[in-house]
C-alpha positions, -999 to 999 in steps of 0.1 A, spaced: 441 -97 -627 424 -110 -658 389 -98 -665 361 -124 -663 326 -127 -678 298 -143 -659 268 -150 -681 233 -154 -664 209 -174 -685 173 -184 -681 139 -179 -695 122 -145 -695 109 -139 -660 131 -167 -645 146 -142 -620 182 -143 -634 185 -105 -631 175 -106 -594 200 -135 -589 227 -112 -603 217 -83 -580 218 -107 -550 252 -120 -560 268 -85 -562 250 -74 -529 263 -105 -510 298 -102 -523 300 -65 -514 287 -72 -479 312 -100 -474 341 -79 -485 351 -103 -512 349 -75 -538 349 -37 -539 322 -16 -556 343 -10 -586 354 -46 -592 321 -60 -604 293 -47 -626 261 -62 -641 251 -54 -676 215 -61 -686 207 -60 -723 172 -52 -712 184 -21 -693 205 -11 -723 174 -14 -745 151 5 -721 177 33 -719 178 36 -757 140 37 -758 139 64 -731 164 85 -751 137 87 -779 163 82 -806 154 67 -840 169 34 -828 149 37 -796 116 41 -815 125 11 -836 133 -11 -806 101 0 -789 79 -12 -818 97 -46 -819 92 -52 -782 56 -41 -781 50 -68 -808 65 -94 -784 95 -100 -806 132 -101 -797 154 -73 -808 178 -82 -836 213 -96 -830 229 -66 -848 211 -40 -826 220 -58 -794 256 -62 -803 259 -25 -811 244 -16 -777 265 -41 -758 300 -37 -773 309 -3 -759 295 -11 -725 313 -44 -723 347 -33 -736 350 0 -718 339 -8 -683 368 -11 -658 353 -39 -637 373 -71 -631 341 -92 -632 313 -83 -656 279 -101 -652 258 -103 -684 221 -106 -678 199 -117 -708 227 -122 -733 233 -141 -755 198 -152 -766 204 -165 -801 230 -186 -819 241 -155 -837 246 -136 -804 268 -165 -791 291 -159 -821 289 -121 -816 298 -124 -779 328 -147 -787 342 -120 -811 336 -92 -786 352 -109 -755 380 -129 -772 398 -151 -747 384 -138 -715 374 -165 -690 336 -172 -690 314 -187 -664 277 -196 -671 250 -196 -644 216 -209 -656 185 -203 -635 161 -231 -642 125 -219 -635 92 -237 -644 70 -218 -669 41 -219 -644 61 -200 -618 74 -175 -644 38 -166 -655 28 -161 -619 58 -138 -612 52 -118 -644 16 -112 -635 28 -96 -603 58 -77 -617 58 -39 -622 83 -13 -631 86 23 -620 80 48 -649 103 73 -632 134 54 -619 130 20 -636 131 0 -604 114 -34 -607 91 -44 -579 57 -61 -573 21 -50 -578 16 -53 -540 28 -16 -538 6 13 -548 36 32 -561 74 30 -563 90 23 -529 121 43 -539 108 74 -556 70 72 -553 67 70 -591 39 53 -610 42 15 -613 32 -1 -646 35 -35 -663 63 -36 -689 51 -39 -725 72 -70 -730 57 -86 -698 23 -83 -714 35 -105 -742 52 -131 -719 36 -162 -735 49 -153 -769 83 -145 -754 84 -179 -738 76 -195 -771 105 -176 -788 128 -185 -759 121 -222 -765 126 -218 -803 156 -195 -805 173 -192 -771 174 -228 -759 194 -240 -789 217 -209 -784 223 -219 -748 233 -254 -758 258 -239 -782 271 -216 -754 275 -246 -730 294 -265 -756 318 -235 -760 324 -233 -723 318 -268 -709 339 -266 -677 324 -235 -662 286 -241 -664 263 -243 -634 225 -247 -630 206 -233 -600 170 -240 -590 148 -210 -599 122 -221 -573 146 -216 -544 154 -182 -529 181 -163 -548 202 -158 -517 204 -195 -512 216 -199 -548 242 -171 -543 257 -188 -512 262 -220 -532 277 -201 -562 302 -183 -540 313 -214 -521 315 -237 -552 315 -228 -589 326 -192 -585 349 -196 -554 381 -194 -574 373 -159 -585 374 -145 -549 404 -164 -535 430 -140 -521 
């Protein structure tokens, strides 16, 4: 069966990554897909992995993010290409990419004629700021959770605020300036497979709608 790309879009902190995790969890539990048929690729995870490797590129990326800036299109494309082209999954979910008009063009070159579905999580800025203030990440395992916990619920590691979360207001400004125009370009490129979900509703509610409506054809036997 032809490989498919699902692109999750939304502002920083909109909950698009969590939506992707809920989508995969629900599909696995329903038996609509097997564990090796679907994968989520987060450019944020790719970036954090590179930083953790302490490579020269990792140090460069770290300085950019701590200044509250977006990593360049060229760096992102180099991190994404191998992960996107070489994974065997039938359905690949992209979380946090593309973010700029240049990245829209880069993605088109990478994926060629693969079918593309776009899911946009529309979340008010006020709610995003509230969520970010309460979001923490485990230094040891990288699991994202809330500040309600004293330490990581999975490995008991130390919970810290991500450096880029501390610069969330600047990131939202950059999103409005650079990413919103890119998303318009993306929707123009794939006008018939675009869906907007309410970022204020529970992600599981959104997932049930996505499976029954815009994404239903992907899981028909």
